[in-house]
N, C-alpha and C positions, 0 to 999 in steps of 0.2 A: 702131246702133252692133252689136256682136260681142260678142255678152252672154258667152259661153262664155269669151272671148280677154281682156276686159274682166278678168271675176273672176281666170283665170290668173295675172295679169300680178299684180293685188294681191298674191296668194297670195303670186308671186315672190319680191314687192318688197321681203314682209320679210321673205326668206331661206327662203324653205319651198322649196326645188327641185326636194325627191323630191316632198313631197306635192304641190305642183303638175301634177307627171308623173302620181300615182297617180290623180288628179282627172279628170286629159284625158283616160287611158285607161276610166276607169267611164263616163264623160259620153260621149267615141264609139260605147265599144262601146254602149250600152243606144241614145243616139241611133239608130244606125244600123242595130240589130236592129232596133229595138220601136218609137220614138218614130216613126223617118223613114216606116215603113211603118203607119202610126197611119190607121183608113180612116176618120174622122169621121163614123163612122155606127153606131159601136159602146160600151160599156160596159167595159172592159178592167182586167184586176187583173192587175199583179207585184208582184214580191217581192225587195228587194236585203238583200243578207244579207252580213253583218261580222263581224268578233268582238267581243267583249264590247268596249267602251271601246276601240276600233280608227280613230275616226276618219270616223264616217260622216256628221256634219254635212257636213263636206266635203264627201264625193263629194253626198249630199243635193244641194248647193249647186252643185256642176256640172253636176247632172243638170236640176234646174230653167234654169239661164242654156242649156242643151243644149235644151231643152224651148222657151225662148224663140226661141232661133233658129230654129226648126222650125216655130213659127207658136203656140204655148200661152199666150193672154193673161194666164191667169185662173192662180194656186196659190192654196191653200189646203195651210199647213204647219201640222198637228195636232203636238203634244205632251203628254204625261200631264200628268192634271189635277190640277198645282202651277203656283203663283201665281208662285213664283221663278223657277222651271227657262222658263214660258211666254216670263218677259218678258226671261231673259236670252237665249232664244232669239230675240225678237224683237230686241235692241236686238242679236246679232252680225246678222243680215238687214242690218238699218241700216248699220251698220259695215261688212258685206264684201261688199254688194252696190248696184250701181249702176247708176242707169237703170230702177228700177222704181216704182212709189208702191209703200209698203209701212204696210199696215193691221193695228194692233192690232183688238183686240176689240170697243174704244169708238167704232172709227173705219167705223163703217156711211157720214156724210154725208162723209167724204174717198172711200169708193170710190164714192160717185152721184159726186160731185164732179167724179173725173177721168173718168168717163165712158170709160173704158178708150183714153184717149190712150196713156197709158202702160204699159204690162205691168204686174199687180198681184199680191202678194203679202198674206197675208194668213196673221198669225200667230192660231192658237189653240189653247186648249189643252181638250182631250176633256174637257169638261162638256156636260150637258146641256141647261144655258141658254143657256147661250154656242151650242152647237151648234142648238140651237132657233134661237133670235135671226138667226142668219146663213145659217140656212134658207132662213127669212121673207125674207132682204134678198136672196138670191143671186134667189129664185125672183120675188121679188117685181120686180126690177129689169127683168126679160126680156132682162138679157145674153148671163143661158146659154144661151138658144133660138136662137144662132146663133153658139156658141158652144165650142171643148173646156174643159172642165175637167179639171186635171191637180192631183191630190190628193198630198202628201205626207202620210205617217203614220208618225211615230216612232215605235219601239216598238209597234207595231200590235199584236203579242202579245196587248198588257197588256192594255185594257180596252175596244176595239173589236169583240168579237165578240161573235156573240149570248150573253150565260150566261144564256137560257131557251130554248133549244133544244128541249131535251127537256120541254118543256112546249108547245110550238107556239104558242111568245110569242115575242116578240122584246123584248130589253132596251133601255134609254133611249137611251144611248151609240151603239149599232149601229142603232137606229130612225132618227137622226138621220144620221148618215152616210148611211144608204142613202138616204134624202131627198133631203141635198146632192149627192149620186153620180150617182143616177137623174133628178132634175128636170133638172140638164142636157141638152142636145140630145145629146152623147155626154161621155164623161169618160176618161181614164188613171188610175188609183188605185194609187200607189206604195208597198207596206208594206214599210219598213224597220225592220229587228230583228237582233241579233247572236241570239237564240234562239227559232228559226219552227218550233218545234214542233207549236205549236196550229195553225200558218197550215196546215202541210206536213198537218195532218190534217182539215182542211175539207174536208166534199164540196163538188161541183161548183155542185151543186144550192141551196147556201147561199148563192152569190156572193159569196163569201170566198176560195175557193181562187187561187190566184193561176197563172195563162196560161204566167207564165214568169218564171225564177228566177237572178240575177246575181249572182256571189258574187262581192267584190272582196278583193283577198291588202294583209294588214297590210304595214306601210313595216319595213325588215328592224329597226329599234332595237324594234321591238314585243315585248315580252313576254306571253306568253300562254297557252294551256293546254296548249301538246306542251313549254312550255318548265318549269311549275310538275308536270303532272300525266299524263309518256307512260307507257304501258305498259311502255316496253321496261326503264326504268331508273328508280330512283328520282331525283330529284333533290337536289346539295346543298343549297337551302334548305329541304330540310323536314326535322321536327322532329319526332317523334311524342309527343304528350302523354302514353304508356302509361311514354314511357320515362325520365319527368322528374319530381323530386321537389316540386319548388315551380312551377309555369309561369308566374304572375302576376310571380317573381322574374327569370326567365330571360328573361321577355318585357322587361318594364324596363329590366334592364339592357342589352340587344339595342339598344335602342330609345335609350338615354344612347349608346349607343357610338356607331350609324348616326346620329343625331345630330348629335354633336359633332363629325361625320367630315365631314358635310353641311356646316354652318353654318362650317367652316373650312377648307373647300374654295370659299365662295361661293355655298352655299344660301341659299334666306332661309326653309324649309320643312321640316320634317322630320314626318309624320306617323306614327303605329302605331294600329293599327283591334281593337279586340274584338268579336266576332259570338258569346256566347254562348246566346242563345235569343233569344225573341220578345217572352220576358215581362219585362215592369217594373221587377218587384219583386229580378229578377235583375240589369238594370240597374244596380241600386242596389248589389246587395252585393258587384258589382263595383269598380263605381266606392271603395266603401270598402276594399276589397283594395288597391286601385294606391296609396291614399292611404296605405293600410299599408306599404307596400313600397316608398313615395317615403320616408319615414321609417325606414325601419331602416336605410335606404340613407346618408340623412343622420348616421343614429349609429356605423354604418361603415364611414363613409370611407373611413378612413385602415388598415382589416384585412380583412373579410370580403371586404368591397365588391372590394376591390384585383385579389385573384384572379378575379373572375367577369370583370371589366373586362378583365383580361390575356387570359385567356382566349376572351372575344368578339373581342379589339383583333388576334388571332394567327387566329381563323377569317373575318374580313375581307379580303376582296379584291375591292376598288374596279375599275374599266374602264373607268370615266369621267373620273377624278379619279387626282392620285398620292397612293398610300395615307401620309396624314401620320404623324409620328413617334407613339413612345405617350407620351412625356412630354407634347408638345403636345396630346394629346388627353385626357389625364387632366386636364389643367389646365381644359379646355374645358369635359369631365364636371362638375368640381367647382363650378365657375362655374355651371353651370346650375342645378346641384341647390342650391348656397349660395341662388343668387336667386330659388329657386322659380319656374322660367322655365320648367314642365312647366304643362301645362292639360289639365286633365280634365275631358271633352266629354261630356254625356251627352245622346244623340242618338234618342230617342224619339218618341212620342205625344203623351209630355206634356212633352217639353224639344225647345221649337225652337231650333235651332244655326245662324244664318246662316253664310256662305260663308267670309266674312271672317272668320270665327275659327277655319277652321283652313287659313285662306291664305298665312298666318306663322309662326313660330316654332314653336315645338315642345308636340306633341298627343297627346294619347290619346283615341283618338272609343269611344267604348263604347254599342253600343247594338242591333240587329234588323233587323224590315222598313225602317226607315228608309235602311238600309245599300245600300238597293238599285236597282235603274233608276235612270240620271240623273243617280246623285249620284258627282263627279269627288273624290279625295282625292289631291291633288297629290304627288308626292315621298313615296310610302306605299312602305313597306321593310319590316314590321313585324307581322306578319297572326296573330290569336288566334280560332282560331273553333273550337270547338267546337256550334254547335247541331245539337240532333240534332229526326228529325221522324221519325212512326211512317210515315207514307205520304209520301218523298221526291218531291218533280218536280224532274227534270232542268231546265225551264227556267227554276224559281225560286231553283235553287240555284247554279247557271251564273249567272247577273243577284248576286249575291252573291257574287262572283270580282272583287272591287274589286280586287284587287291586280294585274291586266290594267293594259296599259297602256305609254304610250312614254317617260316621266319616271322610271322606275327603273332603277337598275345594276343587274344581274346579278348582281354580285359582295356586292351587300350586300342583298341582301333574303331572308326568314327566314320561314316559315310555319308556325305552332305547329297542329298538327291529330292529331288520331283515326284509329291505320290506320285503322278503319271508314270515316272518313268518305271520309281519301285516296284509299279505294280505290271509291268512291262518283263522287266527282268524275275520278280515274279514266275509269270507267266510260262516266259522262259525255263524258270529251271524245275517248273512242272511237270514240263514235255521232257525235259532230259531226263527225271528220276524215271517219265516211262519208256524212254528208250532204254537204261539203262537196267530197269526189269525187266521188260520182254525177251533183250539179250541176257541175260543172268538165267532167264526160265527156258532156252533155247528156242525161241519164236525162229519160225523158217522165216517170216515175212513181218519185216519191225514196220510198226505205222506210226507216222509222224502229223502232229496234230496240234492247230497251236490257235488262240482268239482269231477273230476277225480282224485284220489291219496286222496282224505280223505278218512277214514272207519268212519262210523256215532259211533262205539262201538267196543268191543271187537268182534271177530268171534265168540270162544266158545259158547257165552252165543245165538246165534242165528242158530235157526234149520235149518239148509243147506237144507232139504226137504221141510222148507217150504217158506223159502223168495225168494223170483224171484229180479234180478236185470233188468232193463231197461236201455240202454245207451245214452245219446241223442249225434246225427250226424250220426246214424243207422235207417233205416227203416224198418219199419217193415209194414206187411199188413197177413191177415186173409189166409190159404187155405182152411176152410173150412166154409164161411161166407154166413151171411142170410139179407137179410130187413126185418122190423117189416113191412112196411109198402112202399113199393115200389114208390105208388100212392102219395102217404102225403112226402117225399123223392123229390120224383120229383118234387111238389109244394118248398118246401122251398128253394132247387137250382136251379129252373127256370129261378131266376132273373142274375144268374152267367154263361155269355155266355163263348163260348169255342175262341172267337174274340178275347178275353184277356188272357193273357198269364198267368197272376195271379192275387189274388185277395188280399188286404190287409184287416183284418176283425176281430171284437171283437172277444174275445175265447169263449166266449159262443156262436156265431154261433156256432163254430165246437161242444161244448156240444150238442147243441142241433141235429149236425148232430149225434152223435155218440147218441142218444136216438133208432134211427132208425135201425143202425146194430145189427145184431145178431152175435156170433162166436163160434166157440167151445174152448177148451182150448190152442189152440198152439196162438189166440190174443185174450190177456182180454180187454174186450170193459170195463167193470167197472174199472180195472186200468187204462185205462190212461183215462176216466172219473175223476176216482178222482186226477189222477196228474194234469189233467187242473184246477181243482177245490183249488187246492193246489196254483198253481200260481196265478189266479186272486183272491186268499185270501192275496194274498202278493198285490196285481197291479192289483187292480179292473178294470183297462181299459185295462188290455195287451193286443197288439193285431200278429196276426199270420197273415200265409201266406196259401190260399184256391188256390186250381189250378183243376180247373172241367176239365174234360174231356168226353167226350158222343162218341157213337157207334166205341167203343172200342172191338179189335177181337182177346185178348192176349188167349191165351190156356192154361187151366189148369195146372197147375204142373211144370211151366217149368223151377221154380225159381226163376226167375226173373216178374216180377207185370210193372217197368215204364218202359217207354221207354226212349231211352239216353239222349233226347231233354228234357224228364222232369226229369229225373235223377239229369244231371245237372242243370238244372233251382232249383233242391230244395239245392243244397250245394251250392246255392247262398246264404243263408239266415241259417247264421250257428248258431245263436243270437234268433229267434223266432222259432218257432212252426211250421212245414209246413203239412199241411194236404191235401195231391193229393186224388180225388177221381173218379176211371174208374167207366163209366157205361159200361158192357158188353153186346155186342149184344147175348151170349149165346151160340153163332156155335160153338163155340171151347169148349165144357164143358158147367163146371158151369149148367148141369142139363138139359142144352137147354135152359132156360130161361136168361131176360135180370136182373142184378142185377146190384146195386152201391157195389164198391169194396174199401174201404177206404186203404193208404197208410201213417203212421202217423212219421213223424220223428220230435225230439225233441231238443230242443236246442245243439250244443255243449256241449262237457268236462261235463256236466254233467250227474250225476249216480243216478237213482230213483229207491228207495229198496220198493218194496211190500210185504204184505203177502197173499200167493196163498190161493188159495178154500176152502177158508173158509168163512160163513158167520159170522162179530161180534157182529152185532145186540149191539152196543152203545147204552145209552143214550144221547140224547140231552144234550147237557152242559149250 
């Protein structure tokens, strides 16, 4: 049978034509570019990168089907270490994919009995006991000695990476994943995530840096980072907490108005999310505050509450349904309040909340870490987010973006957030867009950069010996430089005269200049080139400042290259790349010869991350 064709028909028959087309494109692209060229002798790693809550599961299933059509007989599908999520994934595989032997964690006997007569999908959660068990099963049967293994690791950045890398040890989950992968004769390991920072910063020697990266676009109805956190302008759905006298009351009233509208127009569920902190006592405090505001609403249902309802009703701009009349909506709100139809669900380590509890009705969910990866809240339109971290991590914060998704109405969304947190999310979104641009342009070395104060990911999965940090606002120059061809560099710089204190130039000119610069490890020329490419991927016409000086007689090893005047000139341009080029006479060191020496200063307040001393040899995307 044709597995991909069969799966696409299943999706299309459910009315999801647009989704089927997206899945087909992803599966065919990855299949033809990477799976078809698999050598059946290596262990290769790739990355499937999509937006948070943008439909990665369907894309994964499409890739499984395409890989089956191309000869892969065994698939291990990994979920996070969550019993409910593993079971949900298993059930979805059983419902969506036909013609496979589908095994859960306790189906070792079924795997043996099938004897690879039908292709196999094994759905496992990333728990070291489960992984150890299946490592033994796969190794003991001998099936994988003569067959390729395809591993799909959902949320691969969450728990799969080695958390003991800086202690020269290997964490348990990472160890057993390595065993499953490497004990097969050959394998293709596909990492899947919406937050690839930790994966892209893995060293090649770790065995977990992707050889190829593929980004799939979300559908037209998806609401994501650019809708909520664009750097260009503040979305109408954003309300800054600093401007509100009683934020919880405002959140409650907004949720009442939105919920009444959803229920009146055929919807079955309306969710509101409050993410104030990681601390469970604060969750309890917020639950108490919500109850107090519900009591206030009931007591003021005919006076003060009406003014707030009318204000929110006027601001409501539904795009997927016709706006209901004010009086009908008001009657529905009164019904919700008087019949006590709002459920307050505290979701944290102390309180388990099943999916069924927020799948119908009007709900307010309060929690912290449990509101992250793998948890999807249907029809979520009202969000309160005030969680503060001393050392925010970009990937963790982005996974808190539960507002992203397809079943949202853009005209009914409302995010209550502080201005500082909004700026953080906007900065993270900007870097995400840069990563996407680099992937789509086929960049072989994707560069990650964030404003100072934001870490890309947790530090325990990054190899300190392999990661270098380049800070904006600091002058960098090589101690041991050379020129590929000083004659060609002279020609390139011929039109830039010293009579001009500086020139505004396209960054592509700086890239061309760096093609003639050679240096030892103290000044990583390739790293600076890749940073320039990363900036250009996001802003193709980005401008920088070029300062050119000739006949310089600076002694080598003095500890400073720039003259006081040129140093001061460079500091005037804090938001641009500043490249200063000095042509030395060679009279004071520099091996007695003329040479061009670069000094680069990247935009201030930005930290760039680079993987040291490794040729990644990634495939083009």
